[in-house]
C-alpha positions as CSV (number, residue, x, y, z in Angstrom):
1,T,-0.2,0.0,0.0
2,G,2.7,2.5,0.7
3,G,3.7,1.9,-3.0
4,L,0.4,2.5,-4.4
5,L,0.0,5.5,-2.1
6,T,3.4,6.9,-3.3
7,Y,2.3,6.6,-7.0
8,V,-1.0,8.5,-6.4
9,G,0.8,11.0,-4.2
10,F,3.0,11.7,-6.9
11,T,1.0,11.5,-10.1
12,K,-2.6,12.2,-9.5
13,S,-4.8,14.9,-8.5
14,E,-5.7,15.3,-5.0
15,K,-9.6,14.6,-5.5
16,V,-8.4,10.5,-6.3
17,V,-5.4,10.9,-3.6
18,A,-8.1,11.2,-1.2
19,G,-10.3,8.7,-2.8
20,V,-7.4,6.3,-2.9
21,V,-7.0,6.9,0.8
22,G,-10.6,6.3,1.8
23,I,-10.9,2.9,-0.2
24,L,-7.4,2.1,1.7
25,G,-8.6,3.0,4.9
26,A,-12.0,1.2,4.4
27,V,-9.9,-1.9,3.4
28,Y,-7.7,-2.0,6.6
29,L,-10.4,-0.9,9.0
30,L,-12.2,-4.1,7.2
31,V,-9.5,-6.3,8.1
32,G,-9.3,-4.9,11.7
33,V,-12.7,-6.0,12.2
34,I,-12.4,-9.4,10.6
35,G,-9.4,-10.1,12.3
36,I,-10.5,-9.5,15.4
37,V,-13.7,-11.9,15.0
38,S,-11.9,-14.3,13.3
39,G,-8.1,-14.3,13.4
40,G,-7.8,-16.2,10.7
41,L,-9.8,-13.8,8.1
42,L,-12.4,-16.5,8.0
43,G,-10.2,-19.3,6.9
44,I,-7.9,-17.0,4.2
45,L,-5.2,-17.2,6.1
46,S,-3.0,-19.9,7.5
47,H,-2.1,-18.7,10.8
48,E,-4.1,-15.8,12.7
49,Y,-3.6,-12.5,13.5
50,S,-2.1,-11.2,17.0
51,L,-3.7,-8.4,18.7
52,L,-0.8,-5.8,17.7
53,D,-1.7,-6.8,13.5
54,N,-5.8,-6.0,14.4
55,I,-4.7,-2.6,16.6
56,I,-2.3,-1.5,13.6
57,H,-5.1,-2.5,10.7
58,L,-8.2,-0.4,12.9
59,T,-5.4,2.5,13.3
60,L,-4.9,3.3,10.0
61,G,-8.1,2.2,8.8
62,I,-9.7,5.2,11.1
63,A,-7.0,7.6,10.2
64,G,-7.3,7.0,6.4
65,L,-10.9,7.1,7.1
66,V,-10.6,10.5,8.9
67,V,-8.0,11.7,6.6
68,Y,-10.7,11.1,3.7
69,F,-13.8,12.6,5.1
70,M,-11.4,15.4,6.2
71,S,-10.1,16.2,2.7
72,N,-13.9,16.6,1.4
73,S,-15.2,18.6,4.2
74,V,-12.3,21.3,3.5
75,K,-13.1,21.0,0.0
76,R,-16.7,21.7,0.4
77,S,-16.0,24.8,3.1
78,D,-14.0,25.8,0.0
79,K,-16.8,26.2,-2.2
80,N,-19.1,27.5,0.0
81,S,-16.8,30.5,1.0
82,I,-17.5,34.0,0.2
83,K,-14.0,35.4,-1.6
84,L,-13.8,39.1,-1.7
């Protein structure tokens, strides 16, 4: 994911970057929640995630979604502001 974010960050527009960050945030959050409910990701993995893995996934997921929603709210407030 680091390589993808680096590529998108340097080559794409802010809107695309925000979208990718939001999607990755949602995926990380989903992996964290599923990891807590079913340690082996519903049988997909041969091993289970540790508590630290789940905390990292949840933290990255929440951070990604916060960045996504904050970037959208800043864009909306810029459009609604009155320019003097």
